[in-house]
C-alpha positions in Angstrom: 0.0 -16.0 16.8 -1.0 -19.2 18.7 -4.6 -18.2 19.0 -4.5 -17.7 15.4 -3.3 -21.1 14.6 -5.4 -22.8 16.8 -8.1 -21.1 14.9 -7.1 -22.2 12.0 -6.5 -25.5 13.1 -9.7 -25.7 14.6 -11.5 -24.4 11.5 -9.8 -27.6 9.6 -11.3 -29.9 12.0 -14.6 -28.7 11.3 -14.8 -27.1 15.0 -16.2 -23.7 16.8 -13.5 -20.9 16.5 -15.3 -18.4 18.4 -13.6 -19.5 21.5 -10.2 -18.8 20.0 -10.9 -16.3 17.2 -12.4 -13.7 19.8 -9.4 -13.4 22.1 -6.7 -13.9 19.0 -8.8 -10.6 17.5 -8.7 -8.4 20.9 -4.9 -9.4 21.1 -4.2 -8.1 17.8 -6.2 -5.5 17.9 -4.5 -3.8 21.3 -0.9 -4.6 19.8 -1.6 -3.2 16.5 -2.8 0.1 18.4 0.4 0.3 20.8 2.4 -0.2 17.8 0.5 2.7 15.7 0.9 4.7 19.4 5.0 3.9 19.9 5.8 4.8 16.1 4.3 7.9 16.4 6.1 8.8 19.5 9.6 7.6 17.8 8.9 9.6 14.7 8.5 12.9 16.9 11.3 11.9 18.8 13.1 11.4 15.6 14.2 7.9 17.3 15.2 6.4 13.6 15.8 3.0 14.3 12.9 2.2 17.1 10.6 3.5 14.4 11.6 1.5 11.6 11.7 -1.4 14.0 8.6 -0.4 15.1 7.1 -0.2 11.6 8.6 -3.5 10.8 6.4 -4.7 13.2 3.3 -3.4 11.7 4.2 -4.8 8.4 4.5 -8.3 10.0 1.3 -7.9 11.8 -0.2 -6.8 8.2 0.7 -10.2 6.5 -0.2 -12.1 9.4 -3.8 -10.8 9.5 -3.8 -11.0 5.6 -2.7 -14.7 5.6 -5.3 -15.7 8.7 -7.6 -13.9 6.0 -6.6 -15.7 3.4 -7.2 -19.4 5.4 -10.7 -18.3 6.3 -11.8 -17.3 3.0 -10.4 -20.6 1.5 -11.6 -23.0 4.2 -15.4 -21.2 3.9 -15.8 -22.2 0.2 
């Protein structure tokens, strides 16, 4: 998340964001993939509490992606 915040800050200062945005995207994709695999595992094993926590983390990750995209689209106009 810190790399996304730093990318937004660099964008606001009209600096290049490629050195922070690409690693942030890689880490986000890796984390989301791991959460999806864990959610499937918890769903199959009927571990309700861990499944709900994993789904909540996925929702929060989606909200973060939405906010970052919104900032980038707004700044590019």
